[in-house]
PDB file of N, CA, C and O in Angstrom:
ATOM      1  N   MET A   1       0.819  -1.176  -0.061  1.00  0.00           N
ATOM      2  CA  MET A   1       0.120   0.035  -0.025  1.00  0.00           C
ATOM      3  C   MET A   1       0.861   1.171  -0.037  1.00  0.00           C
ATOM      4  O   MET A   1       1.839   1.243   0.708  1.00  0.00           O
ATOM      5  N   VAL A   2       0.530   2.191  -0.847  1.00  0.00           N
ATOM      6  CA  VAL A   2       1.556   3.237  -1.141  1.00  0.00           C
ATOM      7  C   VAL A   2       0.709   4.538   0.082  1.00  0.00           C
ATOM      8  O   VAL A   2      -0.487   4.826   0.110  1.00  0.00           O
ATOM      9  N   LEU A   3       1.417   4.891   0.640  1.00  0.00           N
ATOM     10  CA  LEU A   3       1.198   6.071   1.612  1.00  0.00           C
ATOM     11  C   LEU A   3       1.581   7.462   1.199  1.00  0.00           C
ATOM     12  O   LEU A   3       2.384   7.664   0.288  1.00  0.00           O
ATOM     13  N   MET A   4       1.052   8.326   1.817  1.00  0.00           N
ATOM     14  CA  MET A   4       1.270   9.905   1.672  1.00  0.00           C
ATOM     15  C   MET A   4       2.758   9.833   2.322  1.00  0.00           C
ATOM     16  O   MET A   4       3.078   8.902   3.061  1.00  0.00           O
ATOM     17  N   SER A   5       3.750  11.027   1.942  1.00  0.00           N
ATOM     18  CA  SER A   5       4.891  11.116   2.827  1.00  0.00           C
ATOM     19  C   SER A   5       4.493  11.388   4.210  1.00  0.00           C
ATOM     20  O   SER A   5       3.423  11.861   4.592  1.00  0.00           O
ATOM     21  N   PRO A   6       5.481  11.031   4.893  1.00  0.00           N
ATOM     22  CA  PRO A   6       5.408  11.421   6.398  1.00  0.00           C
ATOM     23  C   PRO A   6       5.315  12.632   6.872  1.00  0.00           C
ATOM     24  O   PRO A   6       6.035  13.463   6.319  1.00  0.00           O
ATOM     25  N   LYS A   7       4.568  13.030   7.833  1.00  0.00           N
ATOM     26  CA  LYS A   7       4.730  14.419   8.435  1.00  0.00           C
ATOM     27  C   LYS A   7       5.236  14.288   9.940  1.00  0.00           C
ATOM     28  O   LYS A   7       4.667  13.678  10.845  1.00  0.00           O
ATOM     29  N   ILE A   8       6.320  14.931   9.997  1.00  0.00           N
ATOM     30  CA  ILE A   8       7.051  14.897  11.401  1.00  0.00           C
ATOM     31  C   ILE A   8       6.863  16.222  11.974  1.00  0.00           C
ATOM     32  O   ILE A   8       7.216  17.248  11.393  1.00  0.00           O
ATOM     33  N   SER A   9       6.206  16.189  13.324  1.00  0.00           N
ATOM     34  CA  SER A   9       5.910  17.379  14.085  1.00  0.00           C
ATOM     35  C   SER A   9       6.403  17.135  15.514  1.00  0.00           C
ATOM     36  O   SER A   9       6.641  15.989  15.898  1.00  0.00           O
ATOM     37  N   ALA A  10       6.567  18.262  16.345  1.00  0.00           N
ATOM     38  CA  ALA A  10       6.758  18.178  17.580  1.00  0.00           C
ATOM     39  C   ALA A  10       6.257  17.341  18.552  1.00  0.00           C
ATOM     40  O   ALA A  10       5.051  17.548  18.691  1.00  0.00           O
ATOM     41  N   GLY A  11       6.689  16.460  19.301  1.00  0.00           N
ATOM     42  CA  GLY A  11       6.069  15.534  20.201  1.00  0.00           C
ATOM     43  C   GLY A  11       6.989  14.908  21.176  1.00  0.00           C
ATOM     44  O   GLY A  11       8.122  15.313  21.435  1.00  0.00           O
ATOM     45  N   ASN A  12       6.362  13.826  21.722  1.00  0.00           N
ATOM     46  CA  ASN A  12       7.292  13.202  22.983  1.00  0.00           C
ATOM     47  C   ASN A  12       8.031  11.754  22.145  1.00  0.00           C
ATOM     48  O   ASN A  12       8.862  11.022  22.682  1.00  0.00           O
ATOM     49  N   ASN A  13       7.635  11.625  21.104  1.00  0.00           N
ATOM     50  CA  ASN A  13       8.292  10.341  20.532  1.00  0.00           C
ATOM     51  C   ASN A  13       9.748  10.581  19.760  1.00  0.00           C
ATOM     52  O   ASN A  13       9.989  11.758  19.490  1.00  0.00           O
ATOM     53  N   THR A  14      10.514   9.820  19.464  1.00  0.00           N
ATOM     54  CA  THR A  14      11.592   9.866  18.637  1.00  0.00           C
ATOM     55  C   THR A  14      11.521   9.300  17.217  1.00  0.00           C
ATOM     56  O   THR A  14      11.163   8.137  17.027  1.00  0.00           O
ATOM     57  N   VAL A  15      11.845  10.082  16.273  1.00  0.00           N
ATOM     58  CA  VAL A  15      11.892   9.615  14.942  1.00  0.00           C
ATOM     59  C   VAL A  15      13.211   9.355  14.498  1.00  0.00           C
ATOM     60  O   VAL A  15      13.987  10.292  14.687  1.00  0.00           O
ATOM     61  N   LEU A  16      13.675   8.361  13.969  1.00  0.00           N
ATOM     62  CA  LEU A  16      14.999   7.993  13.450  1.00  0.00           C
ATOM     63  C   LEU A  16      14.631   7.837  11.834  1.00  0.00           C
ATOM     64  O   LEU A  16      13.638   7.191  11.502  1.00  0.00           O
ATOM     65  N   LYS A  17      15.404   8.403  10.954  1.00  0.00           N
ATOM     66  CA  LYS A  17      15.459   8.606   9.669  1.00  0.00           C
ATOM     67  C   LYS A  17      16.820   7.918   9.108  1.00  0.00           C
ATOM     68  O   LYS A  17      17.908   8.249   9.579  1.00  0.00           O
ATOM     69  N   TYR A  18      16.727   7.102   8.247  1.00  0.00           N
ATOM     70  CA  TYR A  18      18.083   6.537   7.486  1.00  0.00           C
ATOM     71  C   TYR A  18      17.581   6.715   6.012  1.00  0.00           C
ATOM     72  O   TYR A  18      16.506   6.419   5.490  1.00  0.00           O
ATOM     73  N   THR A  19      18.859   7.372   5.454  1.00  0.00           N
ATOM     74  CA  THR A  19      18.798   7.679   3.921  1.00  0.00           C
ATOM     75  C   THR A  19      19.877   6.928   3.292  1.00  0.00           C
ATOM     76  O   THR A  19      21.017   6.944   3.756  1.00  0.00           O
ATOM     77  N   TYR A  20      19.559   6.286   2.271  1.00  0.00           N
ATOM     78  CA  TYR A  20      20.535   5.714   1.275  1.00  0.00           C
ATOM     79  C   TYR A  20      20.560   6.528   0.033  1.00  0.00           C
ATOM     80  O   TYR A  20      19.400   6.727  -0.328  1.00  0.00           O
ATOM     81  N   THR A  21      21.405   7.063  -0.742  1.00  0.00           N
ATOM     82  CA  THR A  21      21.434   7.577  -1.874  1.00  0.00           C
ATOM     83  C   THR A  21      22.498   7.108  -2.781  1.00  0.00           C
ATOM     84  O   THR A  21      23.671   7.279  -2.449  1.00  0.00           O
ATOM     85  N   ARG A  22      22.190   6.516  -3.928  1.00  0.00           N
ATOM     86  CA  ARG A  22      22.881   6.010  -5.014  1.00  0.00           C
ATOM     87  C   ARG A  22      23.506   7.209  -5.682  1.00  0.00           C
ATOM     88  O   ARG A  22      22.843   8.211  -5.954  1.00  0.00           O
ATOM     89  N   ASN A  23      24.843   7.086  -5.950  1.00  0.00           N
ATOM     90  CA  ASN A  23      25.563   7.926  -6.883  1.00  0.00           C
ATOM     91  C   ASN A  23      24.703   8.104  -8.157  1.00  0.00           C
ATOM     92  O   ASN A  23      24.137   7.156  -8.700  1.00  0.00           O
ATOM     93  N   LYS A  24      24.640   9.408  -8.608  1.00  0.00           N
ATOM     94  CA  LYS A  24      23.971   9.631 -10.074  1.00  0.00           C
ATOM     95  C   LYS A  24      24.868   8.933 -11.070  1.00  0.00           C
ATOM     96  O   LYS A  24      26.000   8.593 -10.726  1.00  0.00           O
ATOM     97  N   ILE A  25      24.444   8.719 -12.211  1.00  0.00           N
ATOM     98  CA  ILE A  25      25.108   8.084 -13.309  1.00  0.00           C
ATOM     99  C   ILE A  25      25.301   9.373 -14.133  1.00  0.00           C
ATOM    100  O   ILE A  25      24.347  10.042 -14.529  1.00  0.00           O
ATOM    101  N   PRO A  26      26.731   9.716 -14.393  1.00  0.00           N
ATOM    102  CA  PRO A  26      27.036  10.884 -14.978  1.00  0.00           C
ATOM    103  C   PRO A  26      26.387  10.779 -16.263  1.00  0.00           C
ATOM    104  O   PRO A  26      26.141   9.677 -16.752  1.00  0.00           O
ATOM    105  N   ASN A  27      26.008  12.199 -17.011  1.00  0.00           N
ATOM    106  CA  ASN A  27      25.360  12.300 -18.125  1.00  0.00           C
ATOM    107  C   ASN A  27      24.037  11.688 -18.527  1.00  0.00           C
ATOM    108  O   ASN A  27      23.699  11.646 -19.710  1.00  0.00           O
ATOM    109  N   THR A  28      23.211  11.163 -17.448  1.00  0.00           N
ATOM    110  CA  THR A  28      22.156  10.589 -17.474  1.00  0.00           C
ATOM    111  C   THR A  28      20.888  11.277 -16.786  1.00  0.00           C
ATOM    112  O   THR A  28      20.912  11.426 -15.564  1.00  0.00           O
ATOM    113  N   GLU A  29      19.895  11.659 -17.452  1.00  0.00           N
ATOM    114  CA  GLU A  29      18.957  12.320 -16.834  1.00  0.00           C
ATOM    115  C   GLU A  29      18.095  11.242 -15.990  1.00  0.00           C
ATOM    116  O   GLU A  29      17.962  10.065 -16.325  1.00  0.00           O
ATOM    117  N   ASP A  30      17.496  11.881 -14.765  1.00  0.00           N
ATOM    118  CA  ASP A  30      16.640  10.987 -14.036  1.00  0.00           C
ATOM    119  C   ASP A  30      17.118   9.709 -13.485  1.00  0.00           C
ATOM    120  O   ASP A  30      16.390   8.722 -13.384  1.00  0.00           O
ATOM    121  N   SER A  31      18.728   9.755 -13.022  1.00  0.00           N
ATOM    122  CA  SER A  31      19.324   8.588 -12.568  1.00  0.00           C
ATOM    123  C   SER A  31      19.368   8.720 -10.935  1.00  0.00           C
ATOM    124  O   SER A  31      19.856   7.831 -10.238  1.00  0.00           O
ATOM    125  N   SER A  32      18.898   9.725 -10.487  1.00  0.00           N
ATOM    126  CA  SER A  32      18.837   9.613  -8.995  1.00  0.00           C
ATOM    127  C   SER A  32      18.028   8.497  -8.290  1.00  0.00           C
ATOM    128  O   SER A  32      16.956   8.106  -8.752  1.00  0.00           O
ATOM    129  N   TYR A  33      18.593   7.977  -7.117  1.00  0.00           N
ATOM    130  CA  TYR A  33      17.916   6.981  -6.590  1.00  0.00           C
ATOM    131  C   TYR A  33      17.937   7.121  -5.054  1.00  0.00           C
ATOM    132  O   TYR A  33      19.072   7.082  -4.580  1.00  0.00           O
ATOM    133  N   VAL A  34      16.916   7.277  -4.163  1.00  0.00           N
ATOM    134  CA  VAL A  34      17.134   7.648  -2.677  1.00  0.00           C
ATOM    135  C   VAL A  34      16.077   6.463  -2.051  1.00  0.00           C
ATOM    136  O   VAL A  34      14.994   6.243  -2.593  1.00  0.00           O
ATOM    137  N   GLU A  35      16.457   5.858  -1.049  1.00  0.00           N
ATOM    138  CA  GLU A  35      15.591   5.138  -0.124  1.00  0.00           C
ATOM    139  C   GLU A  35      15.752   5.814   1.245  1.00  0.00           C
ATOM    140  O   GLU A  35      16.852   6.249   1.586  1.00  0.00           O
ATOM    141  N   GLU A  36      14.646   5.909   2.052  1.00  0.00           N
ATOM    142  CA  GLU A  36      14.595   6.272   3.209  1.00  0.00           C
ATOM    143  C   GLU A  36      13.701   5.527   4.231  1.00  0.00           C
ATOM    144  O   GLU A  36      12.596   5.078   3.926  1.00  0.00           O
ATOM    145  N   ILE A  37      14.168   5.441   5.280  1.00  0.00           N
ATOM    146  CA  ILE A  37      13.456   4.369   6.373  1.00  0.00           C
ATOM    147  C   ILE A  37      13.117   5.633   7.558  1.00  0.00           C
ATOM    148  O   ILE A  37      13.996   6.381   7.987  1.00  0.00           O
ATOM    149  N   TYR A  38      11.848   5.688   7.926  1.00  0.00           N
ATOM    150  CA  TYR A  38      11.533   6.519   9.008  1.00  0.00           C
ATOM    151  C   TYR A  38      10.730   5.529   9.902  1.00  0.00           C
ATOM    152  O   TYR A  38       9.803   4.780   9.594  1.00  0.00           O
ATOM    153  N   ILE A  39      11.460   5.776  11.309  1.00  0.00           N
ATOM    154  CA  ILE A  39      10.841   4.863  12.361  1.00  0.00           C
ATOM    155  C   ILE A  39      10.562   5.769  13.613  1.00  0.00           C
ATOM    156  O   ILE A  39      11.423   6.539  14.041  1.00  0.00           O
ATOM    157  N   GLU A  40       9.279   5.639  14.198  1.00  0.00           N
ATOM    158  CA  GLU A  40       9.059   6.243  15.223  1.00  0.00           C
ATOM    159  C   GLU A  40       8.917   5.417  16.485  1.00  0.00           C
ATOM    160  O   GLU A  40       8.323   4.339  16.509  1.00  0.00           O
ATOM    161  N   LEU A  41       9.547   6.034  17.625  1.00  0.00           N
ATOM    162  CA  LEU A  41       9.724   5.076  18.612  1.00  0.00           C
ATOM    163  C   LEU A  41       9.297   6.115  19.900  1.00  0.00           C
ATOM    164  O   LEU A  41       9.325   7.344  19.850  1.00  0.00           O
ATOM    165  N   ASP A  42       8.863   5.209  21.162  1.00  0.00           N
ATOM    166  CA  ASP A  42       8.822   5.780  22.231  1.00  0.00           C
ATOM    167  C   ASP A  42      10.074   6.580  22.648  1.00  0.00           C
ATOM    168  O   ASP A  42      11.108   5.980  22.354  1.00  0.00           O
ATOM    169  N   SER A  43      10.246   7.658  23.196  1.00  0.00           N
ATOM    170  CA  SER A  43      11.529   8.126  23.575  1.00  0.00           C
ATOM    171  C   SER A  43      11.975   7.646  24.891  1.00  0.00           C
ATOM    172  O   SER A  43      13.152   7.766  25.231  1.00  0.00           O
ATOM    173  N   LYS A  44      11.107   7.120  25.628  1.00  0.00           N
ATOM    174  CA  LYS A  44      11.434   6.362  26.994  1.00  0.00           C
ATOM    175  C   LYS A  44      11.951   5.058  26.773  1.00  0.00           C
ATOM    176  O   LYS A  44      12.639   4.521  27.641  1.00  0.00           O
ATOM    177  N   ASN A  45      11.670   4.454  25.618  1.00  0.00           N
ATOM    178  CA  ASN A  45      11.977   3.009  25.312  1.00  0.00           C
ATOM    179  C   ASN A  45      12.677   2.927  23.715  1.00  0.00           C
ATOM    180  O   ASN A  45      12.105   2.332  22.802  1.00  0.00           O
ATOM    181  N   ILE A  46      13.754   3.493  23.578  1.00  0.00           N
ATOM    182  CA  ILE A  46      14.314   3.368  22.260  1.00  0.00           C
ATOM    183  C   ILE A  46      14.769   2.028  21.692  1.00  0.00           C
ATOM    184  O   ILE A  46      14.556   1.644  20.542  1.00  0.00           O
ATOM    185  N   GLU A  47      15.460   1.328  22.701  1.00  0.00           N
ATOM    186  CA  GLU A  47      15.871  -0.123  22.514  1.00  0.00           C
ATOM    187  C   GLU A  47      14.689  -0.888  22.104  1.00  0.00           C
ATOM    188  O   GLU A  47      13.684  -0.752  22.802  1.00  0.00           O
ATOM    189  N   THR A  48      14.637  -1.737  21.001  1.00  0.00           N
ATOM    190  CA  THR A  48      13.543  -2.567  20.731  1.00  0.00           C
ATOM    191  C   THR A  48      14.054  -3.814  19.640  1.00  0.00           C
ATOM    192  O   THR A  48      14.934  -3.576  18.812  1.00  0.00           O
ATOM    193  N   ASN A  49      13.496  -4.960  19.726  1.00  0.00           N
ATOM    194  CA  ASN A  49      13.650  -5.999  18.902  1.00  0.00           C
ATOM    195  C   ASN A  49      12.328  -6.427  18.303  1.00  0.00           C
ATOM    196  O   ASN A  49      11.488  -6.913  19.060  1.00  0.00           O
ATOM    197  N   LEU A  50      12.105  -6.313  17.215  1.00  0.00           N
ATOM    198  CA  LEU A  50      10.580  -6.612  16.717  1.00  0.00           C
ATOM    199  C   LEU A  50      10.740  -7.456  15.320  1.00  0.00           C
ATOM    200  O   LEU A  50      11.679  -7.314  14.536  1.00  0.00           O
ATOM    201  N   LYS A  51       9.667  -8.339  15.165  1.00  0.00           N
ATOM    202  CA  LYS A  51       9.768  -9.096  13.716  1.00  0.00           C
ATOM    203  C   LYS A  51       8.285  -9.260  13.436  1.00  0.00           C
ATOM    204  O   LYS A  51       7.411  -9.537  14.258  1.00  0.00           O
ATOM    205  N   ASP A  52       8.146  -9.031  12.087  1.00  0.00           N
ATOM    206  CA  ASP A  52       7.031  -9.084  11.471  1.00  0.00           C
ATOM    207  C   ASP A  52       5.827  -8.481  11.891  1.00  0.00           C
ATOM    208  O   ASP A  52       5.750  -7.264  11.725  1.00  0.00           O
ATOM    209  N   ALA A  53       4.788  -9.121  12.444  1.00  0.00           N
ATOM    210  CA  ALA A  53       3.423  -8.618  12.837  1.00  0.00           C
ATOM    211  C   ALA A  53       3.783  -7.704  14.195  1.00  0.00           C
ATOM    212  O   ALA A  53       2.915  -6.930  14.596  1.00  0.00           O
ATOM    213  N   GLN A  54       4.895  -7.780  14.809  1.00  0.00           N
ATOM    214  CA  GLN A  54       5.312  -7.007  16.186  1.00  0.00           C
ATOM    215  C   GLN A  54       5.630  -5.530  15.562  1.00  0.00           C
ATOM    216  O   GLN A  54       5.579  -4.546  16.299  1.00  0.00           O
ATOM    217  N   LEU A  55       5.964  -5.409  14.163  1.00  0.00           N
ATOM    218  CA  LEU A  55       6.246  -4.139  13.691  1.00  0.00           C
ATOM    219  C   LEU A  55       4.938  -3.053  13.772  1.00  0.00           C
ATOM    220  O   LEU A  55       5.110  -1.840  13.650  1.00  0.00           O
ATOM    221  N   ALA A  56       3.711  -3.624  13.978  1.00  0.00           N
ATOM    222  CA  ALA A  56       2.732  -2.847  14.323  1.00  0.00           C
ATOM    223  C   ALA A  56       2.680  -1.944  15.400  1.00  0.00           C
ATOM    224  O   ALA A  56       2.040  -0.895  15.477  1.00  0.00           O
ATOM    225  N   ASN A  57       3.578  -2.577  16.387  1.00  0.00           N
ATOM    226  CA  ASN A  57       3.702  -1.668  17.541  1.00  0.00           C
ATOM    227  C   ASN A  57       4.393  -0.302  17.586  1.00  0.00           C
ATOM    228  O   ASN A  57       4.338   0.543  18.480  1.00  0.00           O
ATOM    229  N   VAL A  58       5.154  -0.270  16.254  1.00  0.00           N
ATOM    230  CA  VAL A  58       5.828   1.071  16.091  1.00  0.00           C
ATOM    231  C   VAL A  58       5.563   1.365  14.420  1.00  0.00           C
ATOM    232  O   VAL A  58       5.290   0.557  13.531  1.00  0.00           O
ATOM    233  N   LYS A  59       5.757   2.876  14.356  1.00  0.00           N
ATOM    234  CA  LYS A  59       5.668   3.113  12.828  1.00  0.00           C
ATOM    235  C   LYS A  59       6.700   3.024  11.911  1.00  0.00           C
ATOM    236  O   LYS A  59       7.616   3.833  12.064  1.00  0.00           O
ATOM    237  N   VAL A  60       6.770   2.295  11.061  1.00  0.00           N
ATOM    238  CA  VAL A  60       7.862   2.113  10.334  1.00  0.00           C
ATOM    239  C   VAL A  60       7.382   2.416   8.852  1.00  0.00           C
ATOM    240  O   VAL A  60       6.352   1.924   8.392  1.00  0.00           O
ATOM    241  N   VAL A  61       8.226   3.278   8.139  1.00  0.00           N
ATOM    242  CA  VAL A  61       7.817   3.745   6.800  1.00  0.00           C
ATOM    243  C   VAL A  61       9.041   3.562   5.844  1.00  0.00           C
ATOM    244  O   VAL A  61      10.156   3.989   6.143  1.00  0.00           O
ATOM    245  N   PHE A  62       8.785   2.934   4.734  1.00  0.00           N
ATOM    246  CA  PHE A  62      10.106   2.887   3.964  1.00  0.00           C
ATOM    247  C   PHE A  62       9.716   3.642   2.489  1.00  0.00           C
ATOM    248  O   PHE A  62       8.659   3.403   1.905  1.00  0.00           O
ATOM    249  N   ALA A  63      10.576   4.437   2.065  1.00  0.00           N
ATOM    250  CA  ALA A  63      10.162   5.315   1.017  1.00  0.00           C
ATOM    251  C   ALA A  63      11.320   5.027  -0.227  1.00  0.00           C
ATOM    252  O   ALA A  63      12.523   4.933   0.014  1.00  0.00           O
ATOM    253  N   ARG A  64      10.715   4.904  -1.625  1.00  0.00           N
ATOM    254  CA  ARG A  64      11.636   4.676  -2.663  1.00  0.00           C
ATOM    255  C   ARG A  64      11.388   5.927  -3.340  1.00  0.00           C
ATOM    256  O   ARG A  64      10.237   6.234  -3.651  1.00  0.00           O
ATOM    257  N   LEU A  65      12.514   6.781  -3.628  1.00  0.00           N
ATOM    258  CA  LEU A  65      12.296   8.068  -4.404  1.00  0.00           C
ATOM    259  C   LEU A  65      13.193   7.876  -5.555  1.00  0.00           C
ATOM    260  O   LEU A  65      14.409   7.715  -5.451  1.00  0.00           O
ATOM    261  N   CYS A  66      12.425   7.906  -6.835  1.00  0.00           N
ATOM    262  CA  CYS A  66      13.362   7.586  -7.902  1.00  0.00           C
ATOM    263  C   CYS A  66      12.512   7.675  -9.199  1.00  0.00           C
ATOM    264  O   CYS A  66      11.306   7.864  -9.035  1.00  0.00           O
ATOM    265  N   PHE A  67      12.964   7.568 -10.411  1.00  0.00           N
ATOM    266  CA  PHE A  67      12.212   7.538 -11.618  1.00  0.00           C
ATOM    267  C   PHE A  67      12.157   5.987 -11.991  1.00  0.00           C
ATOM    268  O   PHE A  67      12.891   5.480 -12.839  1.00  0.00           O
ATOM    269  N   CYS A  68      11.222   5.317 -11.271  1.00  0.00           N
ATOM    270  CA  CYS A  68      11.161   4.079 -11.352  1.00  0.00           C
ATOM    271  C   CYS A  68       9.716   3.849 -11.240  1.00  0.00           C
ATOM    272  O   CYS A  68       9.144   3.797 -10.152  1.00  0.00           O
ATOM    273  N   LYS A  69       9.024   3.686 -12.582  1.00  0.00           N
ATOM    274  CA  LYS A  69       7.489   3.579 -12.742  1.00  0.00           C
ATOM    275  C   LYS A  69       6.949   2.695 -11.944  1.00  0.00           C
ATOM    276  O   LYS A  69       7.463   1.577 -11.989  1.00  0.00           O
ATOM    277  N   GLY A  70       6.108   2.842 -11.259  1.00  0.00           N
ATOM    278  CA  GLY A  70       5.271   2.070 -10.223  1.00  0.00           C
ATOM    279  C   GLY A  70       6.006   1.646  -9.099  1.00  0.00           C
ATOM    280  O   GLY A  70       5.453   0.745  -8.468  1.00  0.00           O
ATOM    281  N   GLN A  71       7.017   2.006  -8.695  1.00  0.00           N
ATOM    282  CA  GLN A  71       7.833   1.515  -7.480  1.00  0.00           C
ATOM    283  C   GLN A  71       8.148   3.043  -6.659  1.00  0.00           C
ATOM    284  O   GLN A  71       8.662   2.918  -5.547  1.00  0.00           O
ATOM    285  N   THR A  72       7.935   4.138  -7.029  1.00  0.00           N
ATOM    286  CA  THR A  72       8.297   5.289  -6.199  1.00  0.00           C
ATOM    287  C   THR A  72       7.065   5.417  -5.358  1.00  0.00           C
ATOM    288  O   THR A  72       5.931   5.210  -5.789  1.00  0.00           O
ATOM    289  N   GLY A  73       7.372   5.789  -4.062  1.00  0.00           N
ATOM    290  CA  GLY A  73       6.354   6.101  -3.135  1.00  0.00           C
ATOM    291  C   GLY A  73       6.738   5.685  -1.724  1.00  0.00           C
ATOM    292  O   GLY A  73       7.804   5.092  -1.562  1.00  0.00           O
ATOM    293  N   TYR A  74       5.932   5.957  -0.672  1.00  0.00           N
ATOM    294  CA  TYR A  74       5.993   5.571   0.743  1.00  0.00           C
ATOM    295  C   TYR A  74       5.307   4.351   0.935  1.00  0.00           C
ATOM    296  O   TYR A  74       4.180   4.193   0.464  1.00  0.00           O
ATOM    297  N   TYR A  75       5.953   3.373   1.661  1.00  0.00           N
ATOM    298  CA  TYR A  75       5.236   2.031   2.073  1.00  0.00           C
ATOM    299  C   TYR A  75       5.355   1.756   3.728  1.00  0.00           C
ATOM    300  O   TYR A  75       6.364   1.929   4.411  1.00  0.00           O
ATOM    301  N   LYS A  76       4.099   1.300   4.160  1.00  0.00           N
ATOM    302  CA  LYS A  76       4.089   0.922   5.486  1.00  0.00           C
ATOM    303  C   LYS A  76       4.996  -0.543   5.615  1.00  0.00           C
ATOM    304  O   LYS A  76       4.830  -1.468   4.819  1.00  0.00           O
ATOM    305  N   VAL A  77       5.779  -0.583   6.519  1.00  0.00           N
ATOM    306  CA  VAL A  77       6.688  -1.731   6.529  1.00  0.00           C
ATOM    307  C   VAL A  77       5.962  -2.692   7.502  1.00  0.00           C
ATOM    308  O   VAL A  77       5.811  -2.325   8.667  1.00  0.00           O
ATOM    309  N   THR A  78       5.465  -4.003   7.062  1.00  0.00           N
ATOM    310  CA  THR A  78       4.787  -4.984   8.005  1.00  0.00           C
ATOM    311  C   THR A  78       5.549  -6.273   8.002  1.00  0.00           C
ATOM    312  O   THR A  78       5.094  -7.225   8.637  1.00  0.00           O
ATOM    313  N   ASN A  79       6.737  -6.387   7.300  1.00  0.00           N
ATOM    314  CA  ASN A  79       7.228  -7.671   7.268  1.00  0.00           C
ATOM    315  C   ASN A  79       8.954  -7.350   7.409  1.00  0.00           C
ATOM    316  O   ASN A  79       9.470  -6.446   6.752  1.00  0.00           O
ATOM    317  N   GLY A  80       9.666  -8.133   8.258  1.00  0.00           N
ATOM    318  CA  GLY A  80      11.039  -7.817   8.468  1.00  0.00           C
ATOM    319  C   GLY A  80      11.322  -7.947  10.047  1.00  0.00           C
ATOM    320  O   GLY A  80      10.580  -8.348  10.943  1.00  0.00           O
ATOM    321  N   GLU A  81      12.766  -7.430  10.088  1.00  0.00           N
ATOM    322  CA  GLU A  81      13.055  -7.453  11.591  1.00  0.00           C
ATOM    323  C   GLU A  81      13.756  -6.025  11.935  1.00  0.00           C
ATOM    324  O   GLU A  81      14.491  -5.485  11.108  1.00  0.00           O
ATOM    325  N   LEU A  82      13.514  -5.514  13.057  1.00  0.00           N
ATOM    326  CA  LEU A  82      13.969  -4.163  13.436  1.00  0.00           C
ATOM    327  C   LEU A  82      14.632  -4.397  14.814  1.00  0.00           C
ATOM    328  O   LEU A  82      13.953  -4.965  15.669  1.00  0.00           O
ATOM    329  N   SER A  83      15.842  -4.029  15.100  1.00  0.00           N
ATOM    330  CA  SER A  83      16.395  -4.183  16.238  1.00  0.00           C
ATOM    331  C   SER A  83      17.256  -2.999  16.397  1.00  0.00           C
ATOM    332  O   SER A  83      18.130  -2.692  15.586  1.00  0.00           O
ATOM    333  N   ILE A  84      16.980  -2.350  17.462  1.00  0.00           N
ATOM    334  CA  ILE A  84      17.801  -1.214  17.912  1.00  0.00           C
ATOM    335  C   ILE A  84      18.316  -1.021  19.329  1.00  0.00           C
ATOM    336  O   ILE A  84      17.619  -0.959  20.341  1.00  0.00           O
ATOM    337  N   LYS A  85      19.472  -0.945  19.262  1.00  0.00           N
ATOM    338  CA  LYS A  85      20.201  -0.891  20.534  1.00  0.00           C
ATOM    339  C   LYS A  85      20.903   0.474  20.939  1.00  0.00           C
ATOM    340  O   LYS A  85      21.606   0.969  20.057  1.00  0.00           O
ATOM    341  N   LYS A  86      20.829   1.047  21.958  1.00  0.00           N
ATOM    342  CA  LYS A  86      21.305   2.280  22.149  1.00  0.00           C
ATOM    343  C   LYS A  86      22.767   2.232  22.739  1.00  0.00           C
ATOM    344  O   LYS A  86      23.003   1.562  23.745  1.00  0.00           O
ATOM    345  N   ASN A  87      23.713   2.935  22.110  1.00  0.00           N
ATOM    346  CA  ASN A  87      24.996   2.726  22.396  1.00  0.00           C
ATOM    347  C   ASN A  87      25.416   3.984  23.348  1.00  0.00           C
ATOM    348  O   ASN A  87      25.142   5.174  23.192  1.00  0.00           O
ATOM    349  N   ILE A  88      26.073   3.430  24.255  1.00  0.00           N
ATOM    350  CA  ILE A  88      26.567   4.544  25.316  1.00  0.00           C
ATOM    351  C   ILE A  88      28.057   4.509  25.224  1.00  0.00           C
ATOM    352  O   ILE A  88      28.729   3.481  25.147  1.00  0.00           O
ATOM    353  N   TYR A  89      28.523   5.784  25.239  1.00  0.00           N
ATOM    354  CA  TYR A  89      30.017   5.884  25.244  1.00  0.00           C
ATOM    355  C   TYR A  89      30.592   6.490  26.348  1.00  0.00           C
ATOM    356  O   TYR A  89      31.815   6.607  26.420  1.00  0.00           O
TER     357      TYR A  89
END
């Protein structure tokens, strides 16, 4: 299911955003390719380890932004694994 782009606003939760950008192909129009993952977590409990149906407990959105007919857009993530551990230095 394709979603609208996420709206991030002030609140009590933490939003993590990961962006992958592929290098553009020289001398080629529309060669940009970007993937983004947005994860909204409870700020009091950042560490998490979720799989498949458990992903419904947090908001996880995947975005593919490219000149890719029928594949560009924002998608709710419902399958996979999410493991986040807080590093303390």
